[in-house]
C-alpha positions, 0 to 999 in steps of 0.5 A: 561989564564983561563981555561973552570972550571973557566968561566963554573965552575961546580955545586956543589951538597948539602952535603946531596945528595951523602949520600942520593944515598948511602943509596937508592943504600943501600937500593936497594942492601937490598931490593935485598938481604932480599926481592928479589921478592918484586917488583913483588909481588907488580906488581901482588898485584896490578894487583888483586886489580885493577880487584877486584876494577873494579868489585866492582866499577861496582857494586856500580854503580848499574852493574852487568858486566858479560863475556858474557856482556864484549863478545857482546860488544867485537862483537859490538867494534871489529866484524870482528876480529878472535875470534876463528880460527878452523880447519884452519876455522876463526869465527869472534866476530860477527860470533861467536855472530850472531850464539849464537843469532840463537841457542837462538831464536831455544830454545826460539821458541821451547822449554818453558825454563824459566830464570835459568833452567839448560841445560846440554851439551854433546859435544867435542870440536868445534866451536858449544859447543861454541855457544851452551853455549852462547846461552843458557846464552842469555836465562839466562839458568845454563850450565852444562858442562859434561865430554864426558868421562863418561859413562853410570850410571855416565852419568845419575847421573850427567844429574840427580844431576843438574836437566838438563831439556834439554840434548844437544849432539854433533855429534860425540857423538851419541854412548854415547847417545845411551847407556843412552837414554832409562834411560833418565828421560822422562822430559829431552829432547834431542837434537842433533847437526844434521840434522835428527834423527835416535832416538825417540823423539829426536830433531835435531838443526843444521836443525832449526838454518839454518832458526832462527833469528840472532836478539838478544834475550830481554836483560831481559833473560840473565839480572843478578841481583848478581854475585853469581848467578849460571851460569855453572856446572862443574863436577869434581870428588871427594872422593863420587866416582860419580862426583859432580857439582860445582856450578860456579857463574859469581863472579867465571867466572870473576876471571877465566878469568882474570888469562891469563889477571894476567900473562901478556897476551894482546889483540894482543896475539893468544890462542891456548886450546887444553884441553877439554871444559868441563874443567874449565881450557879450558872455563873458562881461556881459552874462558873467558881469550880469551873474557877479553883480545878481543884475538884470541883463536886456538881451538883444537878438541883434543890435538896432540903432533906431530902436537902441534908445527906445529899448534903453527907456523901455527897460530902464537900462542903467549899463550898455555895451559897445563898440566904437562901431556901435557908438559911431551908428548911433551917432549917425541916427537922426536927432530926436527930441529927448535924446538925453532923457534916459537912465543909462549912466556906465558904457563899458567897451572898446574901440570908440574913436575920439571925436565919436567919444566926444559927440556920443557925450554931447548928445546922449548925456552925462554916460560915463564911456568906461573904455577898456582893452584886452584879447579874448585869449591875452593875460593883459588887461587895461581899464579906463577908470578915470574917462580920459578920453582916447585912452584905452587904460592907465598903468602905474608902478604897483599895476605893472607889479602885479600884471607885468607888461611893457612896450618894445619896438618893432620892425614894420618891414620885418614884421618882427620885435627889433633886437639889439646886438646882444639879441635882447628886446628894447622898449620904447620910450613914452610917447612913442608907437611899441608891440604890447607884450604881456609877462607870462607866469603862474599869477598871469597864465596864457591858456593858448588855443585849442587843437594847435600847439603851433599857433600857441607857440606863435604868440609867445616871445622867448627871451625878451629881455633876459634869458628864459623870460616868456612873454605874450605877443598881444599883435597890437601897437600901444602908446603910453603917453607921460601920464602913463594912459595907454592908447591903441595905436595899430595893429600888427602883422595879417589882421585889421578890425571891420565892423568890431570883427578881427579880419584875417587876411589870409582866410580873405586871400585863400577864398579869392585864389579858389577863382580860375581867373586869379593868380595872387590876392594881396589883401589889406585894411585901408583906413575909411574917413568917418569909420572905426577900424579898416575896410577890406581891400584886395589887390589882384594878379590876374592869370595870364590872358585872364579878364576879371569877372566881377560877377564871380568874384562878388558871388564867391566872397559873399558865400565863403566869406562872413559880411564884414570879411567881405573886401569892399574894394579891389585893386587890380595889378600888374605884379605883385610888389614883395618885400625883402623877405619875399613877403607881400609888400602891404605898406605901400598899398594901405598908404595908397588906399582907394583913391581912383584920382592917384591911382592908374590902376582899375579899382573896383568898390563891393556895392551892397545896394546892387549886390555887385562889385562896380568901378569905382569912380571919383563919384563914387569915391566922393560919396564914400568919403562924405559918408553918402555912400553906406559901408 
């Protein structure tokens, strides 16, 4: 009797199949060994290429599609879908579209605004921030987002440098308005988010919104001819002291809005925004990203570590935004049961330390940390699409073709790039820290700062590797490892970061030297264990025969500086050390820190609980290092 195999013989594969299978398996193992991130890189590059191609196709068709255009289309397509959730109240796409129409109609009727005029917006996180922003954008205005922490001289400078025709102020910031109103230029008209006003010559908006039409304004008001035209001014602190108005084009808004999508967010996601809307992370990546996806965003007035996870559970949040400090604040909260019982799957942001990153994952569960790097005004961005702890992003040959950049050698003493005997800059080796510079070209333009050509030119480096080339100076030192991951190392110049904000040392020192007993002030940042960024410290030289008035010092800094810019530490010296180029010497001061055991000069600490500067003792120093003293 014949067997089954005799009746139905199995087909014999061709002789080349086993060899091919072995070859494929070998290639797979070689790829895993030598190119472990190949597929992740490919997926990311395809996303970048697809989005760029889509924008280019619009251009070739003679269409300029902005984020605002996308929002209006979504309001038609999904009118009843929640766009904003604020303090439990739902604002649908249609609601936001119609209220922004009302605001556009108010300004159309009551103001002689022209397309391209600038309107400054001084408001906290609330739905009307977005309504006013969108309403003015529908009139073709450039909207300047003002940091509500800035005061007096800095605030007046911000309004002036962007040549704002109108200033719109939130109801909770009328105290700030009162401080600057007498000094505001007479041609700047002021509107407040209220129904009545006690201020002379100040217009009210809420009463007029109620009676305004919901009809859209004529399309020609907001039609855009070029993606490179300005649509926003977002202020950034720099080495010059006063904030600078970074010019944000439609192209940059589109790129920022694509961030959440590039990290894998979808239209089904619910995004939680606790960062201030005047910041590009919240406005471009958060609100813009929500529009790009057609998703829903939960907006918080102010970040609260104690309410964070309860809000995430209440609103079924799936995507959160962070800065490094935010993650640390969450990790410092008392441990509670069920902390991993939430739906958050993505956390998008920058500046989180390695130890906090690990603790965050261990404590709050399988959340993918999506770290990225990008300056508000910059033309380069990195995204950590692989989840490598500590890295701000990753590069490869193809990425550098689209977004050319380099890390170059930097002289810390002279505070400038190192050039060789031929006058060219030199690239650092892998594993070494270098200044990140990004090539400026037609595809990756740098739009500069409003109202100050000198500041714009100062951010550019010419003749870097060859005659005629031009690069944007990020001011950041980075390290690229042998696997092509990039890591943030430090900032250069006279800026440091604290509480998620850039602090300009010149601005702080300018405020301090206004005091009649201060001869000179040298401001710098010092590292504090357990805290991201650097805390502000000021080395002071007193005028001859003068003494340090700590009470006056405290009043001065809290009155004229944002809270994050107030120096936490003071050091009184006999003389100021200078560099060979007659600049204030900071490096040694930074290294010495604020340790009273090793520093013989008098040291003081800003104790917020006492609302005063107090003597920094060894016991107080220990409390700061152990985290018992809140900074």
